C-alpha positions, 0 to 999 in steps of 0.5 A, a space after each residue: 500500500 502506498 502512503 495515503 493522502 487522507 485517512 478516514 475513520 469511523 467512530 463507534 467500534 473503530 475509535 471508541 469502545 461504544 459497540 462493546 459497551 452496548 453489547 454489554 448492556 444487552 447482556 446485562 439486561 438479558 441476565 437481569 430479567 432472564 430474557 436471553 432473547 434481548 442478549 448478545 445474539 440480538 445485538 449482533 444482528 442489530 449492529 449498524 441498522 437504522 432505527 426502523 430495521 432495529 425495531 424489526 430485529 427486536 420484534 423478530 428476536 423477542 416475538 411473544 415477549 409482551 414487554 419487549 419495548 420496556 426491556 429495550 428501554 432498559 437496554 438503552 438506559 444501561 448502555 447510556 450509563 456504561 458509555 458515561 462511565 466507561 467510554 474509552 479509545 480503542 487500542 492503537 488509536 492515539 499512536 496512529 493519529 500521532 503518526 499521521 500528524 507527523 507525516 502531515 496526512 489528512 484525517 477525517 471522521 465519517 460516522 452514521 452517528 448524529 453530530 451532537 452525540 459524535 462531538 460529545 463523545 470525541 470531545 470527552 476523549 480530546 479527539 475533535 481537534 485531531 481531525 480536519 473534517 468530521 461528517 456525521 449521520 445527520 449531515 448526509 442523505 443516505 447512511 452506510 452502506 451507501 457510499 455517500 458519506 465517503 464520497 463527500 469526504 474525499 470531495 471535501 479534500 479533493 482527493 482521488 479515491 485510490 489516494 485515500 484510506 478508510 478504517 472501518 469495523 463494521 460490515 456496512 462501513 466496509 461495503 460503503 468504502 468499497 462502493 466508493 472505490 476507496 481502499 479500506 482496512 477492516 478492524 472488526 469489533 463485535 462482528 467478525 469479518 465474513 468472506 464478503 468483507 475479506 473480498 471488499 477490504 484491502 486488509 483485515 487487521 486485529 487493531 489500529 496498531 496493525 494499521 500504523 505498522 502497515 503505513 510504516 512499512 509502506 514508508 520504509 519501502 518508499 511507496 
């Protein structure tokens, strides 16, 4: 891989540990109320979905459970509290950002999460000033896997798709980058890569540490 002019980051599950906290919330409520249907399996099926699709998955997973919407409110409350208490950056993020800054490589955020929540979380982790552009879910017309958000970011920087790099943890994010024609490295969070992601992504990595190592190797090779 050659040195990119621009690196575009997803947020949830890629930069921040939010996906793991939401999965924990599902597990806690499932155990607390003895309803395994609201647990990890349901969460895994709902990662990256719209609110409408999430409701459909909830109805499917908890069919026959009369108080399923009450249970989902408990999950939301538990997840919100976990994020308040345990929000953290993912391994390797800070070192990778420092490397990109040292090499004067542009950095952007492209997330389906709405702007208010995105800025609140990034600000808590002192990350907002480390990006040149932040584009959020309520600022685009179509969410991932549509390529709109990534196409808008590269247009903002006047960078050709092949000269950018996307970092994603989700299957929808990888497909979005693939449809935009931008090389993508997937660092799976809660949902492992399938054959489809292995075909669409440039690389499947274990952590952001691996991304930094790859860029260092490319620099050493003069690419």
